[in-house]
C-alpha positions as CSV (number, residue, x, y, z in Angstrom):
1,M,12.5,104.5,227.5
2,S,12.0,101.8,225.0
3,L,13.7,98.5,224.3
4,S,13.4,96.8,220.9
5,T,15.4,93.6,221.2
6,L,18.4,91.8,222.6
7,D,20.7,90.3,220.1
8,P,21.4,86.6,220.2
9,R,24.9,87.3,221.6
10,T,24.4,90.1,224.1
11,A,26.8,90.6,227.1
12,L,26.2,92.2,230.4
13,V,29.0,94.7,231.2
14,V,29.1,95.7,234.9
15,I,31.0,98.9,235.7
16,D,32.9,99.4,238.9
17,L,30.7,97.5,241.4
18,Q,33.6,97.0,243.8
19,Q,34.1,97.3,247.5
20,G,35.4,100.9,247.6
21,I,32.7,102.3,245.3
22,V,29.3,100.7,246.1
23,G,29.3,102.1,249.7
24,M,29.6,105.7,248.5
25,P,26.5,107.8,248.7
26,T,24.7,107.7,245.3
27,Q,21.4,108.8,243.8
28,P,18.8,108.0,242.6
29,H,19.6,104.5,243.7
30,T,21.8,103.2,246.5
31,G,24.9,101.1,245.8
32,A,23.0,98.2,247.4
33,E,20.1,98.6,245.0
34,V,22.4,98.8,242.0
35,V,24.2,95.7,243.1
36,A,21.0,93.8,243.8
37,R,19.5,94.6,240.3
38,T,22.8,93.9,238.6
39,A,23.0,90.5,240.4
40,Q,19.5,89.7,239.0
41,L,20.7,90.5,235.5
42,A,23.9,88.6,235.9
43,D,22.1,85.5,237.1
44,A,19.7,85.7,234.2
45,F,22.5,86.2,231.6
46,R,24.5,83.3,233.1
47,A,21.4,81.1,233.0
48,K,21.0,81.8,229.2
49,G,24.7,81.2,228.6
50,L,25.4,84.8,227.8
51,P,28.7,86.6,228.8
52,V,28.9,88.6,232.0
53,V,31.8,91.0,232.2
54,L,32.9,92.4,235.6
55,V,34.9,95.6,235.1
56,R,36.8,97.1,238.0
57,V,38.9,100.2,238.2
58,S,42.3,99.9,239.9
59,F,45.6,101.7,240.1
60,A,49.1,101.0,241.2
61,A,50.0,102.4,244.7
62,D,52.0,105.2,243.1
63,F,49.3,106.0,240.5
64,A,51.9,105.4,237.7
65,D,49.2,103.8,235.6
66,A,46.6,106.5,236.1
67,V,45.7,109.0,233.4
68,P,48.4,111.7,233.5
69,G,46.4,114.7,232.1
70,R,45.9,117.8,234.1
71,T,42.4,118.5,235.3
72,E,40.8,120.9,237.7
73,R,39.9,118.0,240.1
74,Q,43.0,115.8,240.5
75,A,42.5,112.4,242.0
76,R,46.2,112.0,242.7
77,G,47.3,111.6,246.3
78,L,44.2,109.6,247.3
79,A,44.8,106.6,249.5
80,F,42.6,103.6,248.9
81,P,42.1,101.0,251.6
82,E,43.1,97.4,251.0
83,G,40.5,95.6,248.9
84,W,38.8,98.7,247.6
85,D,39.1,97.4,244.1
86,T,37.6,93.9,244.8
87,V,34.4,93.1,243.0
88,V,31.5,92.8,245.5
89,D,30.6,89.3,246.7
90,E,27.1,89.4,245.2
91,L,28.7,89.3,241.7
92,S,31.9,87.3,242.4
93,G,32.7,83.6,242.2
94,H,31.4,82.6,238.8
95,A,34.1,80.9,236.8
96,G,32.8,81.8,233.4
97,D,32.7,85.5,234.0
98,I,35.1,87.8,232.1
99,H,37.2,90.1,234.3
100,V,38.5,93.4,233.0
101,T,40.7,95.9,235.0
102,K,40.6,99.5,233.7
103,H,42.7,102.5,234.6
104,N,40.5,105.1,232.8
105,W,36.8,105.9,232.8
106,S,35.9,103.7,229.9
107,A,36.1,100.0,230.1
108,F,37.2,99.9,226.5
109,H,40.2,102.2,226.7
110,G,43.4,100.4,227.3
111,T,41.8,97.0,228.0
112,D,41.0,93.8,226.1
113,L,37.2,94.3,226.5
114,D,36.6,94.7,222.8
115,V,38.7,91.6,222.0
116,Q,36.9,89.6,224.7
117,L,33.5,90.5,223.3
118,R,34.3,90.1,219.6
119,R,35.8,86.6,220.1
120,R,32.6,85.6,221.7
121,G,30.5,87.0,218.8
122,V,28.9,89.7,221.0
123,T,27.1,92.4,219.1
124,Q,25.2,94.1,222.0
125,I,26.1,95.2,225.5
126,V,23.8,95.9,228.5
127,L,25.4,98.3,230.9
128,T,25.0,98.7,234.7
129,G,27.2,100.3,237.4
130,I,28.5,103.3,239.2
131,A,28.9,106.1,238.3
132,T,26.4,106.8,235.6
133,S,28.0,109.9,234.3
134,I,31.6,108.6,234.4
135,G,32.4,104.9,234.0
136,V,29.0,103.9,232.6
137,E,28.6,106.8,230.2
138,S,32.2,106.6,229.0
139,T,31.8,102.9,228.3
140,A,28.5,103.5,226.6
141,R,30.1,106.1,224.3
142,D,33.0,103.8,223.4
143,G,30.7,100.8,223.0
144,Y,28.6,102.8,220.5
145,A,31.8,104.0,218.7
146,H,33.0,100.4,218.5
147,G,29.7,99.4,216.7
148,Y,27.9,97.6,219.5
149,H,24.2,98.0,220.2
150,V,24.1,99.6,223.6
151,T,21.4,99.0,226.2
152,L,21.4,100.8,229.5
153,A,19.7,99.4,232.7
154,T,18.9,102.8,234.2
155,D,17.7,101.5,237.5
156,A,20.9,99.4,237.9
157,M,23.2,102.5,237.9
158,A,23.7,105.5,240.1
159,D,25.9,108.6,240.5
160,A,27.2,110.7,243.4
161,D,25.6,113.7,241.5
162,P,21.9,113.3,240.8
163,E,22.0,116.0,238.1
164,A,24.9,114.2,236.3
165,H,22.9,110.9,236.5
166,R,19.8,112.6,235.0
167,G,21.9,114.3,232.3
168,S,23.3,111.0,231.2
169,V,20.0,109.2,231.3
170,E,17.9,111.9,229.6
171,R,20.3,113.6,227.2
172,I,23.2,111.3,226.4
173,F,21.9,107.7,226.5
174,P,19.1,108.2,224.0
175,R,21.8,109.1,221.5
176,L,23.9,106.0,222.2
177,G,21.4,103.2,222.6
178,E,18.2,102.1,224.3
179,S,17.3,102.4,228.0
180,G,15.1,100.3,230.2
181,S,14.6,99.0,233.7
182,T,16.0,95.8,235.1
183,A,12.6,94.2,234.9
184,E,12.1,95.2,231.3
185,I,15.5,93.8,230.3
186,L,14.8,90.6,232.2
187,E,11.4,90.3,230.4
188,L,12.9,90.9,227.0
189,L,15.7,88.4,227.8
190,A,13.1,85.7,228.6
191,K,11.2,86.4,225.4
192,T,14.2,86.5,223.0
193,H,16.5,83.8,224.5
194,D,15.2,80.3,225.0
């Protein structure tokens, strides 16, 4: 893992840290650990006047806005409790944050995330969230394809499947960007942004 720099206009993009997801069993970090580290990053980004994007996944009650393709593991028919798609309290309540609702794995697909970032002059994104191999990896892939510099806070993400997490971190992320710990990103932020 090595981080080279953070661009002058870097945004923190937080994937699916919402009530119905952070309580699920995850590895190698718990949802609470991911939230705590992400909150540290979010506070530091806000203090430097850098954008914080809170992405949540949500669907209509009838799943009419869900991806329609056939898969071997269908999510249709699931019932979600009230408030499952609400961003966790530790990250909520900051008027300047950007809120994005997605209906796919990637935060870029079918949302205004790219427009929101480009209008603010953002050239780099730092990603955190759950699940590493699904929402985070899909967003990293699309961010890379959109021409953003991608940084991955690997101790501020987790997955239900430890092998899937490890595969993303070890095999996929090095091809999409640079990875580092929350502490390393905070240190680099302090050095590069007055």
